[in-house]
KOLBAKE-405656 format. One record per residue (C-alpha): residue in one letter; x, y, z. Coordinates in steps of 0.5 Angstrom, whole numbers. Each point is the difference from the previous one (the first is absolute). Layout:
KOLBAKE-405656
['A', [X, Y, Z]]
...
This chain:
KOLBAKE-405656
['M', [-1, 0, 0]]
['S', [6, 5, 2]]
['S', [6, 3, -5]]
['Q', [4, -7, 2]]
['S', [-5, -5, -3]]
['I', [3, -6, -4]]
['P', [-3, 2, -7]]
['L', [-4, -4, -4]]
['R', [3, -5, -5]]
['D', [-2, -2, -6]]
['T', [2, -7, 0]]
['A', [-2, -6, 5]]
['H', [3, 0, 6]]
['G', [6, -5, 0]]
['E', [1, 0, -8]]
['N', [6, 4, 1]]
['E', [3, -6, 5]]
['A', [-1, -5, -4]]
['G', [6, -4, -3]]
['N', [6, 4, 3]]
['G', [-4, 5, 5]]
['D', [2, 1, 7]]
['H', [-5, -6, 2]]
['A', [4, -5, -5]]
['A', [7, 3, 2]]
['L', [-1, -1, 7]]
['G', [-3, -7, -2]]
['R', [-7, 1, 3]]
['P', [-5, -4, -3]]
['T', [-5, 4, -5]]
['D', [-6, -4, 1]]
['P', [-7, 3, 0]]
['P', [-2, 6, 2]]
['V', [7, 3, -4]]
['D', [-2, 0, -7]]
['N', [6, -4, -3]]
['G', [-2, 2, -7]]
['K', [-2, -8, -2]]
['R', [-7, 0, -3]]
['I', [-4, -5, -4]]
['R', [4, 0, -7]]
['G', [-2, 3, -6]]
['I', [-5, 5, 4]]
['T', [2, 8, 1]]
['P', [0, 3, 7]]
['F', [-6, 4, -2]]
['W', [-4, -6, -1]]
['H', [3, -4, 6]]
['D', [-2, 5, 4]]
['R', [-8, 0, -4]]
['F', [1, -8, 2]]
['I', [1, 1, 7]]
['E', [-5, 6, 1]]
['I', [-5, -4, -4]]
['S', [1, -7, 4]]
['L', [0, 4, 7]]
['V', [-6, 3, -2]]
['L', [-4, -7, -2]]
['S', [3, -3, 6]]
['M', [-2, 4, 5]]
['T', [-7, 0, -3]]
['A', [-1, -7, -1]]
['Y', [1, -1, 7]]
['Y', [-4, 6, 2]]
['V', [-6, -3, -4]]
['I', [0, -8, 1]]
['G', [-4, -2, 5]]
['N', [-1, 7, 3]]
['V', [-8, 0, 2]]
['H', [0, 7, 2]]
['L', [0, 2, -8]]
['G', [-6, -4, -2]]
['T', [-2, -7, -2]]
['G', [3, -2, -6]]
['F', [4, -6, -2]]
['L', [6, 3, 2]]
['F', [-3, 3, 6]]
['A', [-2, -7, 3]]
['L', [6, -3, -1]]
['N', [4, -3, 5]]
['P', [5, 5, 3]]
['L', [6, -5, 0]]
['L', [0, 1, -8]]
['S', [1, 7, 1]]
['L', [7, -2, 3]]
['P', [5, -1, -5]]
['F', [-2, 7, -3]]
['L', [3, 3, 6]]
['L', [6, -4, 0]]
['V', [1, 2, -7]]
['F', [-1, 8, 2]]
['V', [5, -2, 6]]
['V', [5, -3, -4]]
['L', [-1, 7, -6]]
['C', [0, 4, 6]]
['W', [7, -3, 3]]
['Y', [2, 1, -8]]
['R', [-1, 7, 0]]
['L', [-3, 3, 5]]
['P', [0, 8, -2]]
['I', [-4, -2, -5]]
['A', [-6, -4, 5]]
['I', [1, 7, 4]]
['A', [-1, 5, -6]]
['L', [-6, -4, -2]]
['L', [-4, 0, 7]]
['P', [-5, 6, -2]]
['L', [-3, -6, -4]]
['T', [-3, -2, 6]]
['L', [-2, 6, 3]]
['P', [-8, 0, -2]]
['F', [-2, -7, 2]]
['Y', [0, 2, 8]]
['F', [-7, -2, 0]]
['Y', [1, -7, -2]]
['Q', [5, -4, 5]]
['K', [3, -7, -1]]
['T', [-1, -5, 6]]
['I', [7, -2, 2]]
['F', [-2, -5, 5]]
['S', [-6, -1, 5]]
['H', [-3, 7, 0]]
['Y', [6, 3, -1]]
['S', [-1, 5, -7]]
['L', [5, 5, -3]]
['S', [-1, 4, -6]]
['L', [3, 0, -6]]
['A', [4, 6, 1]]
['E', [3, -3, 7]]
['L', [1, -7, -3]]
['T', [5, 3, -4]]
['L', [3, 5, 4]]
['G', [1, -6, 5]]
['I', [4, -4, -5]]
['C', [5, 5, -3]]
['L', [1, 2, 7]]
['L', [1, -8, 3]]
['V', [4, 0, -7]]
['A', [5, 6, 3]]
['L', [1, -2, 6]]
['L', [2, -7, -2]]
['Q', [4, 2, -5]]
['L', [4, 5, 5]]
['G', [0, -5, 5]]
['L', [4, -4, -5]]
['R', [4, 5, -2]]
['R', [0, 5, 6]]
['S', [5, 6, -3]]
['N', [1, -4, -7]]
['W', [-7, 1, -1]]
['S', [-1, 4, -8]]
['Y', [-4, 5, 3]]
['W', [3, 1, 7]]
['L', [0, 7, 3]]
['S', [4, 2, 6]]
['W', [-4, 4, 5]]
['P', [3, 7, -2]]
['E', [-1, -2, -8]]
['L', [-7, -2, 2]]
['R', [-1, 6, 5]]
['D', [3, 5, -7]]
['R', [-5, -3, -4]]
['L', [-6, 2, 5]]
['G', [3, 7, 0]]
['P', [-3, 5, 5]]
['F', [-7, -5, -1]]
['S', [3, -4, 6]]
['I', [-2, 4, 5]]
['P', [-7, 2, -2]]
['I', [-2, -7, -2]]
['F', [3, -3, 8]]
['V', [-5, 5, 3]]
['F', [-6, -1, -4]]
['F', [2, -8, 1]]
['L', [0, 2, 7]]
['A', [-6, 4, 0]]
['A', [-4, -6, -4]]
['T', [3, -5, 6]]
['L', [-2, 5, 6]]
['S', [-7, 0, -3]]
['I', [-1, -8, 1]]
['F', [-1, 1, 8]]
['V', [-5, 6, -1]]
['A', [-4, -3, -5]]
['Y', [-7, -3, 2]]
['D', [0, -6, -5]]
['K', [7, -3, 1]]
['V', [-1, -5, -5]]
['S', [-2, 5, -6]]
['A', [5, 5, 3]]
['L', [5, -6, -1]]
['R', [-2, -3, -7]]
['Y', [1, 7, -3]]
['Y', [6, 2, 3]]
['R', [2, -6, -3]]
['E', [-2, 1, -7]]
['E', [1, 8, -1]]
['V', [6, 1, 4]]
['I', [5, -6, 2]]
['D', [-2, -4, -8]]
['P', [2, 6, -3]]
['L', [6, 2, 4]]
['L', [2, -8, -2]]
['Y', [-1, 1, -7]]
['L', [4, 7, 1]]
['M', [6, -4, 3]]
['L', [0, -5, -6]]
['A', [-1, 5, -6]]
['L', [6, 4, 4]]
['Y', [4, -6, 0]]
['C', [-1, -4, -6]]
['L', [-3, 6, -5]]
['R', [7, 2, -2]]
['T', [0, 1, -8]]
['R', [-4, 5, -5]]
['N', [-3, -7, -2]]
['D', [-2, -1, 6]]
['V', [-4, 6, 2]]
['T', [-3, 1, -7]]
['R', [-3, -7, 2]]
['L', [-3, 2, 5]]
['L', [-3, 6, -3]]
['L', [-3, -4, -7]]
['A', [-3, -5, 6]]
['M', [-4, 6, 3]]
['L', [-2, 1, -7]]
['G', [-2, -8, -1]]
['T', [-4, 1, 6]]
['G', [-4, 6, -2]]
['L', [-1, -3, -7]]
['M', [-2, -7, 3]]
['V', [-6, 4, 5]]
['A', [-2, 4, -6]]
['L', [-2, -6, -5]]
['I', [-3, -3, 6]]
['G', [-3, 6, 1]]
['V', [-2, 0, -7]]
['I', [-3, -7, 0]]
['Q', [-4, 2, 6]]
['F', [-4, 6, -4]]
['F', [-2, -4, -6]]
['D', [-2, -6, 3]]
['F', [-1, 0, 7]]
['R', [-3, 7, 0]]
['N', [-7, -2, 3]]
['T', [4, -3, 7]]
['L', [3, 7, 1]]
['Q', [-2, 2, 7]]
['L', [-4, 7, -1]]
['E', [3, 4, 5]]
['S', [-4, 6, 4]]
['D', [2, 5, -6]]
['G', [-4, -5, -4]]
['V', [5, -1, -4]]
['R', [3, -7, -3]]
['R', [8, 0, 1]]
['V', [5, -5, -2]]
['H', [4, -2, 5]]
['A', [3, -7, -2]]
['M', [4, -4, 5]]
['Y', [-1, 5, 5]]
['G', [-6, 2, 5]]
['S', [0, 8, -2]]
['A', [1, 3, -7]]
['N', [4, 6, 3]]
['S', [6, -6, 2]]
['I', [0, -1, -8]]
['G', [2, 8, 0]]
['L', [5, -1, 6]]
['L', [4, -6, -4]]
['F', [-1, 5, -7]]
['D', [3, 6, 4]]
['Y', [7, -4, 1]]
['V', [-1, -3, -7]]
['L', [-2, 5, -5]]
['P', [5, 5, 1]]
['I', [6, -4, -1]]
['G', [-3, -2, -7]]
['F', [-1, 8, -1]]
['A', [7, 1, 2]]
['W', [2, -6, -6]]
['I', [-5, 3, -5]]
['A', [3, 8, 1]]
['A', [7, -3, 1]]
['K', [6, 3, -4]]
['S', [2, -6, -4]]
['P', [7, -1, -2]]
['F', [-2, -3, -8]]
['T', [-2, 6, -4]]
['L', [-8, 2, -2]]
['N', [1, -4, -7]]
['T', [2, -7, 3]]
['W', [-5, -6, 1]]
['A', [4, 0, 6]]
['F', [-2, 6, 2]]
['W', [-7, -2, -1]]
['K', [-1, -6, 2]]
['K', [2, 1, 8]]
['K', [-5, 7, 0]]
['L', [-5, -4, -4]]
['F', [0, -6, 5]]
['A', [-1, 4, 7]]
['V', [-5, 4, -3]]
['A', [-4, -7, -2]]
['V', [1, -2, 7]]
['C', [-3, 7, 2]]
['V', [-6, 0, -4]]
['P', [-4, -7, 4]]
['L', [3, 4, 7]]
['L', [-4, 6, -2]]
['Y', [-6, -3, -2]]
['V', [-1, -4, 6]]
['L', [2, 6, 4]]
['F', [-7, 3, -3]]
['L', [-4, -5, 2]]
['T', [2, 0, 7]]
['Q', [-3, 7, 0]]
['S', [6, 2, 6]]
['L', [0, 7, 0]]
['G', [7, 0, 5]]
['S', [3, -4, -5]]
['W', [-2, 4, -6]]
['I', [3, 6, 3]]
['A', [6, -3, 3]]
['L', [3, -3, -7]]
['A', [-3, 7, -3]]
['V', [5, 4, 4]]
['A', [5, -6, -1]]
['A', [0, 1, -7]]
['V', [1, 7, 0]]
['F', [5, 0, 5]]
['I', [4, -6, -5]]
['A', [-1, 5, -7]]
['A', [2, 5, 4]]
['I', [6, -3, 2]]
['S', [2, -3, -7]]
['I', [0, 6, -3]]
['R', [8, 2, 0]]
['Q', [-1, 7, -3]]
['R', [-1, 5, 5]]
['K', [-3, 5, -4]]
['V', [-4, -5, -3]]
['L', [-2, -3, 7]]
['L', [-2, 8, 3]]
['I', [-4, 1, -6]]
['A', [-4, -7, 0]]
['V', [-1, 2, 8]]
['A', [-3, 7, -2]]
['I', [-5, -4, -5]]
['F', [-3, -4, 4]]
['V', [0, 4, 6]]
['V', [-4, 5, -4]]
['A', [-4, -6, -3]]
['L', [-1, -3, 7]]
['G', [-3, 7, 2]]
['I', [-4, 2, -6]]
['V', [-3, -7, 2]]
['L', [-2, 1, 7]]
['F', [-2, 7, -2]]
['L', [-5, -3, -5]]
['F', [-2, -7, 3]]
['H', [1, 1, 8]]
['T', [-8, -2, 0]]
['R', [1, -6, -3]]
['I', [7, -2, 3]]
['T', [-3, 2, 7]]
['N', [-7, -4, -2]]
['F', [5, -6, -2]]
['F', [3, -1, 7]]
['F', [-5, 1, 4]]
['H', [-6, -3, -4]]
['S', [2, -4, -5]]
['H', [1, -6, 5]]
['V', [-6, 0, 5]]
['D', [-4, -5, 4]]
['I', [-7, -1, 0]]
['H', [-1, 7, 4]]
['Q', [5, 4, -4]]
['V', [6, 0, 5]]
['S', [6, 0, -5]]
['T', [6, -4, 2]]
['T', [4, 6, 0]]
['T', [-5, 3, 6]]
['K', [1, -7, 4]]
['R', [7, 0, 0]]
['L', [0, 8, 3]]
['Y', [-3, -4, 6]]
['L', [4, -5, 0]]
['W', [6, 4, 0]]
['E', [-3, 3, 6]]
['S', [-2, -6, 4]]
['A', [8, -2, -1]]
['L', [2, 7, 3]]
['N', [-4, -1, 6]]
['M', [3, -7, 1]]
['I', [7, 3, -1]]
['H', [-2, 5, 5]]
['D', [-2, -5, 5]]
['S', [6, -4, -1]]
['P', [6, 3, -5]]
['W', [6, -3, 3]]
['F', [0, -7, -1]]
['G', [-7, 0, -4]]
['Y', [-4, -7, 0]]
['G', [3, -5, -3]]
['M', [1, -3, -7]]
['D', [-7, -2, -3]]
['N', [-4, 2, 6]]
['W', [-3, 6, -3]]
['L', [-8, -3, 0]]
['C', [2, -3, 7]]
['H', [-1, 8, 2]]
['Y', [-3, 3, -6]]
['S', [-8, -3, 0]]
['V', [-3, -6, 3]]
['N', [0, -5, -6]]
['K', [1, -7, 0]]
['I', [7, -1, -3]]
['C', [3, 3, 7]]
['F', [-6, -1, 5]]
['T', [1, 5, 6]]
['P', [-6, 2, 2]]
['Q', [3, 2, 7]]
['L', [5, 5, -3]]
['H', [-1, 7, -2]]
['H', [-1, 1, -8]]
['Y', [2, 7, -4]]
['L', [-5, -1, -6]]
['I', [-4, 6, -1]]
['A', [-6, -2, -2]]
['S', [-3, 8, -1]]
['D', [4, 6, -1]]
['P', [1, 4, 7]]
['V', [-3, 6, -2]]
['T', [-5, -1, -6]]
['H', [-3, -7, 3]]
['V', [0, -2, -6]]
['S', [1, -8, -1]]
['T', [7, -1, -4]]
['D', [-2, -8, -2]]
['L', [7, -3, 3]]
['K', [-6, -4, 5]]
['F', [-1, -3, -7]]
['E', [8, -2, -1]]
['P', [2, -2, 8]]
['N', [6, -5, -4]]
['L', [4, 5, -3]]
['S', [6, -3, 2]]
['H', [5, 7, 1]]
['P', [-1, 7, 0]]
['H', [1, 1, -8]]
['N', [7, 5, 1]]
['V', [7, -3, 0]]
['F', [2, 4, 5]]
['L', [-6, -1, 4]]
['H', [1, -7, 0]]
['V', [7, 0, 2]]
['W', [-2, 5, 6]]
['V', [-6, -4, 3]]
['S', [4, -7, -1]]
['I', [7, 1, 3]]
['G', [0, 7, 3]]
['S', [4, 7, -1]]
['F', [7, -3, 0]]
['G', [-3, -6, -6]]
['L', [-2, 7, -4]]
['L', [6, 3, 1]]
['A', [5, -5, -3]]
['F', [-5, -1, -5]]
['I', [0, 7, -2]]
['V', [7, 0, 0]]
['V', [1, -5, -4]]
['L', [-5, 3, -5]]
['I', [5, 6, 0]]
['L', [6, -5, -1]]
['F', [-3, -3, -6]]
['A', [-1, 7, -3]]
['W', [7, 2, 2]]
['L', [3, -6, -3]]
['F', [-4, 0, -7]]
['I', [2, 7, -1]]
['R', [7, -2, 1]]
['M', [0, -7, -4]]
['L', [-4, 4, -6]]
['S', [6, 6, 1]]
['N', [6, -5, 0]]
['L', [-3, -4, -6]]
['R', [-1, 7, -5]]
['A', [6, 2, 2]]
['N', [4, -6, -2]]
['E', [-4, -2, -5]]
['T', [2, -6, -5]]
['K', [-4, -5, -4]]
['E', [1, -5, 6]]
['S', [-3, 4, 5]]
['L', [-6, 2, -4]]
['S', [-5, -6, 2]]
['L', [2, 2, 7]]
['Q', [-3, 7, -1]]
['W', [-7, -2, -2]]
['M', [1, -6, 5]]
['T', [1, 6, 6]]
['I', [-5, 5, -3]]
['G', [-6, -7, 0]]
['V', [2, -1, 7]]
['G', [-1, 7, 2]]
['G', [-6, 1, -4]]
['A', [-3, -6, 3]]
['M', [1, 3, 7]]
['L', [-3, 6, -2]]
['A', [-7, -3, -2]]
['A', [0, -5, 6]]
['M', [1, 6, 5]]
['V', [-5, 5, -4]]
['Q', [-5, -7, 0]]
['G', [2, 0, 8]]
['Q', [-3, 6, 2]]
['V', [-7, -3, -2]]
['D', [1, -7, 1]]
['S', [5, -5, 2]]
['A', [7, 0, -3]]
['F', [2, -6, 2]]
['L', [0, -6, -5]]
['E', [-2, -6, 4]]
['Q', [3, -7, -1]]
């Protein structure tokens, strides 16, 4: 993370050591996970990696589907789960052989957190937890066998250097989340959420810091995110055209596509992290000239990926995601303009055009936000959010330092069947304190969070966790500016790919935080 961080390499880790490298010179073995250059004869490195990627995806898919009664009643789901174990073994072997590839492809498993796989007796795990657990066990086994000779070994100073200034706020956030478990009313839910939203992401971060060393690894990770979005989009299209009548009619009278999620807004949140990567890929400066097929091939491929995502985003009717991604698109377009004079002219034109639109259509825009998504009593989702935020602020006023525990919002917000606590004081605002008009929040007692990322963190883990979260965001912005400035100051054809990846990640974080002002900003597992 700091200026002394180890730079990303173009080659796979260990390729330069093969043959007469350091390991060979010292007589040390070059067994996996070190890449000693040995591949299947007749297959180029490019297709060799594609073969490994496809094999990893297919083997884990087969293990996940076969004998998994949580997925349905089809033939494959009803088979004996023992028949899936050979595919698990194949996945483990491939992980051992190419651990960075398995780690980079893990985002493909994220959307299926609702549909778990029974591991033993009544113990079940999501596909993401399964994949993360296997990658972690393989990494620990390799580390135990090779110790400091492990191909991905980092000393403590090297790891601290990779984390840079993020280490302190991450530790404070972790500590605040840990302490919040002790104040939680429902400690079982708090522990589960703590594992899913704090421990598992931190473990994945550690695996990524240790094992993703090359530019290809980072590219694979971001393309896996795009692939995840495309997969969800295709499922959403199928749901809309073939199963439209099965979509639930929501309180605002709209049938919204939700794919494998429980809420359409979850698709929008996923796309907040995915679509900006595609936008940056489209807008990125290319090492190829405009009149070459190589230039248009990648641009058209990126457009082809983004189009179905944009269509399904429209079907979700998620206003928060629409606004968030519009902001991200403008940000990426502005930052992709390299000439300052052109940028200033473009910004001026945009501001003038925006002002004209707001002046001419301010009434329609106001009605769109406050009267388009309304329930049967004509109360809009925007109005409900205002009272929801007031409820959260009232909760924070009574317990500002340590919060109420992770995933314990419902225990204190309302009387509901998910966390039934009739003996506790509840903060749901049923009617306006001044006008006494119904807020209609009583008809939605199961709203699981305050629909604002900062209030969500504050209510869950208190002031110290919120402060650490804000510091992480500030450091992210600082690092983004520093990295992009450095890449452009020392621009080469090889560094252009790092530029669009940096811009894409920055745009994704911006979109997530914009939507986080009116919804959740945390990707579920």
